[in-house]
C-alpha positions as CSV (number, residue, x, y, z in Angstrom):
1,X,-0.2,0.3,0.1
2,X,1.6,3.8,-1.0
3,X,0.8,5.4,1.6
4,X,-0.5,9.3,0.5
5,X,-1.7,11.5,3.4
6,X,0.7,10.6,6.6
7,X,3.7,11.3,4.3
8,X,3.6,15.2,4.5
9,X,4.2,14.6,8.3
10,X,6.6,11.9,8.2
11,X,10.1,12.3,7.9
12,X,10.4,10.3,4.4
13,X,8.9,12.8,2.0
14,X,9.4,9.8,-0.5
15,X,6.5,7.2,-0.7
16,X,6.3,4.6,2.0
17,X,5.6,1.2,0.8
18,X,4.0,-1.5,3.8
19,X,3.3,-5.1,2.9
20,X,-0.2,-6.1,3.7
21,X,0.1,-9.3,5.2
22,X,-3.6,-9.8,6.8
23,X,-5.0,-8.2,3.4
24,X,-3.6,-9.6,0.4
25,X,-6.6,-9.4,-1.6
26,X,-7.8,-6.2,-3.7
27,X,-10.9,-5.0,-4.8
28,X,-12.5,-5.7,-8.2
29,X,-13.0,-2.5,-10.6
30,X,-16.7,-1.0,-11.1
31,X,-17.7,-2.9,-14.1
32,X,-17.3,-6.4,-14.3
33,X,-13.3,-7.8,-14.8
34,X,-13.1,-9.6,-18.8
35,X,-10.1,-11.6,-19.7
36,X,-8.6,-9.5,-22.1
37,X,-4.7,-8.2,-22.2
38,X,-6.2,-4.9,-20.9
39,X,-6.4,-6.2,-17.9
40,X,-3.6,-8.7,-17.7
41,X,-0.6,-6.4,-19.5
42,X,1.9,-9.1,-19.2
43,X,-0.1,-11.1,-21.8
44,X,0.3,-8.7,-24.6
45,X,4.0,-8.6,-24.1
46,X,4.3,-12.4,-24.1
47,X,5.4,-12.5,-20.6
48,X,4.4,-15.5,-18.4
49,X,1.1,-14.3,-15.7
50,X,1.4,-15.9,-11.9
51,X,-1.7,-18.1,-11.3
52,X,-2.6,-18.5,-14.9
53,X,-5.2,-21.1,-13.5
54,X,-7.0,-18.7,-11.4
55,X,-7.9,-16.7,-14.3
56,X,-9.2,-19.5,-16.6
57,X,-13.4,-18.5,-16.1
58,X,-12.8,-14.7,-17.1
59,X,-12.2,-12.9,-13.5
60,X,-9.3,-11.1,-12.6
61,X,-8.3,-12.4,-9.3
62,X,-4.9,-10.7,-9.4
63,X,-4.4,-7.7,-6.8
64,X,-2.3,-4.8,-7.3
65,X,1.4,-5.6,-6.0
66,X,0.7,-1.9,-4.6
67,X,-2.6,-0.5,-3.8
68,X,-2.3,3.4,-4.3
69,X,-5.5,3.3,-1.0
70,X,-6.9,0.7,1.3
71,X,-9.7,1.0,-0.8
72,X,-7.7,-1.3,-4.2
73,X,-7.0,-4.3,-1.6
74,X,-11.1,-5.1,-0.5
75,X,-12.1,-8.2,-2.2
76,X,-10.8,-11.3,-3.8
77,X,-10.5,-12.9,-0.9
78,X,-9.6,-16.8,-0.6
79,X,-11.7,-19.8,-0.7
80,X,-11.0,-22.8,2.2
81,X,-12.3,-26.3,2.0
82,X,-13.0,-27.3,6.1
83,X,-12.4,-30.8,6.6
84,X,-12.2,-31.4,10.4
85,X,-15.5,-29.6,12.1
86,X,-17.6,-31.8,9.5
87,X,-17.8,-34.9,10.7
88,X,-19.6,-37.4,8.7
89,X,-20.8,-34.6,6.4
90,X,-20.8,-35.9,2.9
91,X,-21.0,-32.5,1.1
92,X,-17.5,-30.7,0.3
93,X,-17.8,-28.1,2.7
94,X,-15.7,-24.6,1.5
95,X,-15.4,-21.5,3.4
96,X,-15.3,-17.7,1.4
97,X,-12.7,-16.4,4.2
98,X,-14.4,-12.9,4.2
99,X,-12.4,-12.1,7.4
100,X,-9.0,-11.5,5.5
101,X,-10.9,-8.3,3.7
102,X,-8.5,-5.1,5.2
103,X,-11.0,-4.4,8.0
104,X,-11.9,-8.3,8.3
105,X,-15.2,-8.5,7.5
106,X,-17.4,-9.1,3.9
107,X,-19.1,-5.5,4.7
108,X,-16.1,-3.4,3.2
109,X,-17.3,-4.2,-0.1
110,X,-20.6,-2.4,0.4
111,X,-18.3,0.3,2.7
112,X,-16.8,0.9,-0.6
113,X,-19.3,0.2,-3.0
114,X,-22.3,3.0,-1.0
115,X,-19.6,5.7,-0.5
116,X,-18.1,5.0,-4.0
117,X,-21.5,5.1,-5.7
118,X,-23.0,8.7,-4.0
119,X,-19.7,10.2,-4.5
120,X,-20.1,9.1,-8.5
121,X,-24.3,10.6,-8.4
122,X,-22.8,13.4,-6.7
123,X,-25.0,12.8,-3.4
124,X,-22.1,13.3,-1.4
125,X,-18.9,15.5,-1.1
126,X,-15.5,15.0,1.1
127,X,-15.1,17.6,3.5
128,X,-18.5,18.7,3.1
129,X,-21.2,16.1,3.6
130,X,-21.3,14.0,7.1
131,X,-21.9,10.4,6.6
132,X,-24.2,9.3,9.0
133,X,-25.2,5.4,9.6
134,X,-27.1,2.7,12.0
135,X,-24.7,-0.3,12.4
136,X,-24.3,-3.6,14.2
137,X,-20.8,-2.9,13.8
138,X,-18.8,-4.3,10.9
139,X,-20.4,-2.3,8.2
140,X,-19.8,1.1,10.9
141,X,-16.1,-0.3,10.7
142,X,-16.0,-0.9,7.0
143,X,-17.6,3.0,6.3
144,X,-15.0,4.6,9.0
145,X,-12.3,3.2,6.9
146,X,-13.3,4.2,3.4
147,X,-14.4,7.7,5.4
148,X,-10.8,7.8,6.7
149,X,-9.4,7.0,3.2
150,X,-12.0,9.7,1.0
151,X,-12.2,12.7,3.3
152,X,-15.6,12.1,5.1
153,X,-16.9,12.8,8.8
154,X,-18.7,9.9,9.6
155,X,-21.2,9.4,13.2
156,X,-22.5,5.8,13.7
157,X,-25.3,4.5,15.5
158,X,-24.9,0.9,17.0
159,X,-26.7,-0.9,19.8
160,X,-25.3,-0.9,23.0
161,X,-25.2,-4.3,23.3
162,X,-22.8,-5.0,20.5
163,X,-19.0,-5.6,21.2
164,X,-16.1,-3.8,23.2
165,X,-14.4,-3.8,20.5
166,X,-16.0,-2.6,17.5
167,X,-16.7,0.9,19.6
168,X,-12.8,0.6,19.5
169,X,-12.6,0.1,16.4
170,X,-15.0,2.9,15.4
171,X,-12.9,5.6,17.3
172,X,-9.5,4.4,15.9
173,X,-10.1,5.0,12.5
174,X,-11.8,8.8,13.4
175,X,-15.2,7.9,13.3
176,X,-18.3,9.4,16.3
177,X,-20.7,6.9,17.7
178,X,-23.6,6.9,19.2
179,X,-24.6,4.0,21.5
180,X,-28.7,2.8,21.0
181,X,-31.2,1.2,23.9
182,X,-29.9,-3.0,23.4
183,X,-33.7,-3.9,24.0
184,X,-34.6,-1.7,20.5
185,X,-32.1,-3.7,18.4
186,X,-31.2,-1.8,15.1
187,X,-34.5,-0.5,14.9
188,X,-33.7,1.8,17.6
189,X,-30.2,3.0,15.3
190,X,-31.9,3.7,12.7
191,X,-34.5,5.6,14.2
192,X,-31.3,7.7,16.0
193,X,-29.5,7.8,12.4
194,X,-32.8,9.4,11.4
195,X,-32.4,12.2,14.4
196,X,-29.5,12.4,13.6
197,X,-29.7,13.4,9.8
198,X,-32.4,16.1,10.7
199,X,-30.7,17.8,13.6
200,X,-28.3,18.4,10.6
201,X,-29.7,18.9,7.6
202,X,-28.7,19.2,3.8
203,X,-25.1,18.3,4.8
204,X,-25.4,15.2,6.2
205,X,-26.4,12.2,4.3
206,X,-27.4,8.2,5.6
207,X,-26.2,5.7,3.1
208,X,-28.7,3.5,4.7
209,X,-27.4,0.1,4.4
210,X,-30.5,-2.0,4.5
211,X,-32.2,-0.3,1.6
212,X,-29.2,0.8,-0.4
213,X,-29.1,-0.9,-3.7
214,X,-25.4,-0.6,-4.1
215,X,-24.9,-3.4,-1.2
216,X,-26.6,-5.7,-3.4
217,X,-24.9,-4.1,-6.6
218,X,-21.3,-4.8,-5.0
219,X,-21.9,-8.8,-4.9
220,X,-23.3,-8.7,-8.5
221,X,-20.0,-7.6,-9.3
222,X,-17.5,-9.2,-7.3
223,X,-18.7,-11.0,-4.4
224,X,-20.6,-13.7,-7.2
225,X,-18.2,-13.7,-9.6
226,X,-15.2,-14.3,-7.2
227,X,-17.1,-17.6,-5.8
228,X,-17.9,-18.6,-9.2
229,X,-14.4,-18.2,-10.8
230,X,-12.9,-19.7,-7.4
231,X,-15.2,-22.7,-7.8
232,X,-14.9,-23.3,-12.0
233,X,-18.3,-22.7,-12.2
234,X,-19.1,-26.0,-9.8
235,X,-21.4,-25.0,-7.0
236,X,-24.1,-26.5,-5.7
237,X,-25.4,-24.5,-2.8
238,X,-24.9,-20.6,-1.2
239,X,-24.9,-20.4,1.9
240,X,-24.9,-17.2,4.4
241,X,-26.5,-15.6,7.2
242,X,-28.9,-12.3,6.6
243,X,-28.3,-9.3,8.4
244,X,-28.7,-6.4,5.5
245,X,-29.3,-9.0,2.7
246,X,-27.0,-7.8,-0.2
247,X,-24.3,-10.6,0.3
248,X,-26.7,-13.7,-0.1
249,X,-28.9,-11.3,-2.6
250,X,-26.2,-10.0,-4.9
251,X,-24.4,-12.8,-4.7
252,X,-26.8,-15.7,-5.6
253,X,-28.2,-13.8,-8.6
254,X,-24.5,-13.9,-9.8
255,X,-24.7,-17.2,-9.4
256,X,-28.2,-18.2,-10.8
257,X,-27.4,-16.1,-13.3
258,X,-24.8,-18.7,-13.9
259,X,-26.4,-22.3,-12.8
260,X,-30.2,-21.6,-12.6
261,X,-29.8,-25.1,-10.7
262,X,-27.9,-23.5,-7.3
263,X,-29.6,-23.2,-3.9
264,X,-29.9,-20.7,-1.9
265,X,-29.6,-21.2,1.8
266,X,-30.4,-18.3,4.2
267,X,-29.5,-18.4,8.1
268,X,-30.9,-17.1,10.6
269,X,-31.0,-17.0,14.7
270,X,-33.6,-19.6,16.3
271,X,-34.5,-17.2,18.6
272,X,-35.6,-14.4,16.2
273,X,-36.6,-16.1,13.0
274,X,-38.4,-13.5,11.4
275,X,-37.5,-14.8,7.8
276,X,-39.5,-17.8,8.6
277,X,-42.2,-16.4,9.6
278,X,-41.9,-16.1,13.3
279,X,-41.3,-12.7,15.8
280,X,-38.4,-11.3,16.3
281,X,-36.4,-11.6,19.7
282,X,-33.1,-11.0,21.7
283,X,-29.7,-13.1,20.4
284,X,-26.4,-13.0,20.6
285,X,-25.4,-13.9,17.0
286,X,-24.4,-10.1,15.9
287,X,-24.4,-8.9,12.8
288,X,-27.5,-11.0,11.2
289,X,-31.1,-11.3,13.0
290,X,-31.5,-7.6,12.4
291,X,-35.6,-8.2,14.0
292,X,-37.2,-7.4,10.5
293,X,-37.2,-8.5,6.5
294,X,-34.5,-5.9,4.9
295,X,-35.9,-4.0,1.7
296,X,-32.2,-5.5,0.7
297,X,-33.3,-8.9,0.6
298,X,-34.8,-10.8,-2.1
299,X,-36.6,-13.5,-0.3
300,X,-37.5,-15.1,-4.1
301,X,-34.1,-15.9,-4.7
302,X,-34.0,-17.8,-1.1
303,X,-34.5,-21.8,-1.3
304,X,-34.6,-22.1,2.5
305,X,-34.3,-20.9,5.4
306,X,-32.3,-22.7,8.4
307,X,-32.3,-21.2,11.9
308,X,-29.7,-21.7,14.5
309,X,-29.5,-20.8,18.4
310,X,-26.6,-18.6,19.3
311,X,-25.5,-21.2,21.6
312,X,-24.8,-23.3,18.5
313,X,-23.4,-20.7,16.6
314,X,-21.1,-19.4,19.4
315,X,-20.1,-24.1,20.0
316,X,-19.3,-23.8,16.2
317,X,-17.1,-20.6,16.4
318,X,-15.2,-21.9,18.7
319,X,-14.7,-25.4,17.2
320,X,-14.0,-23.5,13.7
321,X,-10.8,-21.8,15.9
322,X,-9.6,-24.8,17.5
323,X,-9.7,-27.7,15.1
324,X,-9.7,-25.5,11.6
325,X,-7.4,-21.9,12.9
326,X,-10.1,-20.1,11.4
327,X,-10.7,-17.1,13.7
328,X,-13.9,-16.1,13.2
329,X,-17.6,-14.7,14.6
330,X,-20.4,-15.9,15.7
331,X,-22.7,-15.5,12.9
332,X,-19.5,-17.2,11.2
333,X,-20.7,-20.4,13.7
334,X,-23.8,-20.0,13.2
335,X,-23.0,-20.1,8.7
336,X,-21.3,-23.7,9.7
337,X,-23.7,-24.5,11.8
338,X,-26.1,-24.5,9.2
339,X,-24.0,-25.8,6.0
340,X,-23.2,-28.8,8.0
341,X,-27.1,-29.9,8.6
342,X,-27.6,-29.0,4.8
343,X,-24.8,-31.1,4.1
344,X,-25.4,-33.7,6.3
345,X,-28.6,-34.4,4.3
346,X,-28.5,-37.9,2.3
347,X,-29.3,-36.3,-1.3
348,X,-26.4,-34.2,-0.4
349,X,-23.6,-36.3,-0.7
350,X,-21.0,-35.3,-3.0
351,X,-22.5,-31.8,-3.4
352,X,-20.1,-28.9,-3.2
353,X,-21.5,-25.9,-0.5
354,X,-20.0,-22.0,0.0
355,X,-20.3,-20.0,3.0
356,X,-19.7,-17.2,3.6
357,X,-17.1,-16.5,7.0
358,X,-18.4,-12.6,7.7
359,X,-15.7,-11.7,9.8
360,X,-13.1,-12.2,12.0
361,X,-12.8,-13.4,15.6
362,X,-10.7,-10.8,17.1
363,X,-13.3,-8.4,17.3
364,X,-15.4,-11.2,19.5
365,X,-13.2,-11.3,21.9
366,X,-15.1,-9.3,24.8
367,X,-18.1,-11.2,23.9
368,X,-19.9,-14.1,24.9
369,X,-18.0,-15.7,22.4
370,X,-14.6,-16.1,24.3
371,X,-15.7,-14.1,27.6
372,X,-14.3,-17.5,29.6
373,X,-11.1,-17.0,28.3
374,X,-10.6,-13.5,28.3
375,X,-11.7,-14.0,31.7
376,X,-9.1,-16.3,32.2
377,X,-6.4,-14.6,30.2
378,X,-6.8,-11.5,32.9
379,X,-6.3,-13.5,35.7
380,X,-3.7,-15.4,34.7
381,X,-0.1,-14.7,36.6
382,X,3.4,-14.7,35.2
383,X,5.9,-18.0,35.9
384,X,8.9,-17.8,38.1
385,X,12.0,-17.8,35.9
386,X,15.4,-18.1,37.7
387,X,17.8,-16.4,35.7
């Protein structure tokens, strides 16, 4: 990543280069990438192309050697086949590690898309517009990252029940945070954001992740094509938890345009089974189960809804860390619990299921997911050492 803003304050006036180990991925162009000499200069020069097999389907999965800003490192996340937590599951369960985005969640994609598309339309201007958004955490972190890179002030509203790590990350990235009462869930955060917009007037702008079509659009243009490319077009089921509905709707739209037989399975908290026709309720699976069906969710594209309890989601997330080395959040555990359930059906033997790992586990250390380990670590004393 080439730094462009802080270098003026640094001792070195030349370009500063950093190797970004945690996010070896780059964001796809606004238009759907096509395999061509323009996209692959090495081809036109007759030079060997690295990872040639990865571009055989036509989607550019390569990333720039040096990114000019952090948003160019969004997307193109890897796939991983699970082998230990799956047990006797007859299906092949493959996960897309959105936890390896620059700010470690799938929401990095929509954070960029919603701001970038609004800029293109002339709806917002850096240094003039204050962005306001209700969030359960990961979208807020993504927006804070993009807002910092582009020069926007950002106010985030969030239920107080979300993790402490989220609060700190917002502030570290320069955003202002307003907390709302936990019992009101996301409805309370949305109402507070609307109140802030009204008080700030014409220079404030709410991105509205639950209703914004740019949320769905980015998954049609990037997440879906990436999965299709990485799977060589061989995918039977796409599965994911539902927060805003953007990931599952946009990704499925693209994948089903390529394979009409592919099934889409949505995952929701058993304690808040709104998609299944039940009533909203409190649960511990942060990031999904907002308590209502968002406008960005196309239920017609969903073939089945699977419910997972908070306890089962957390148990699977812990297993993923200990047995697969995949440190992830609670909603990731819910997705994999559901994927194993689906993949264990007799008719699923030999099928391929792709599930989304939405976020990295480090931002859940203070939650019920790892609270026992946190307390144990706090209480741990140093052992004597003879020197």
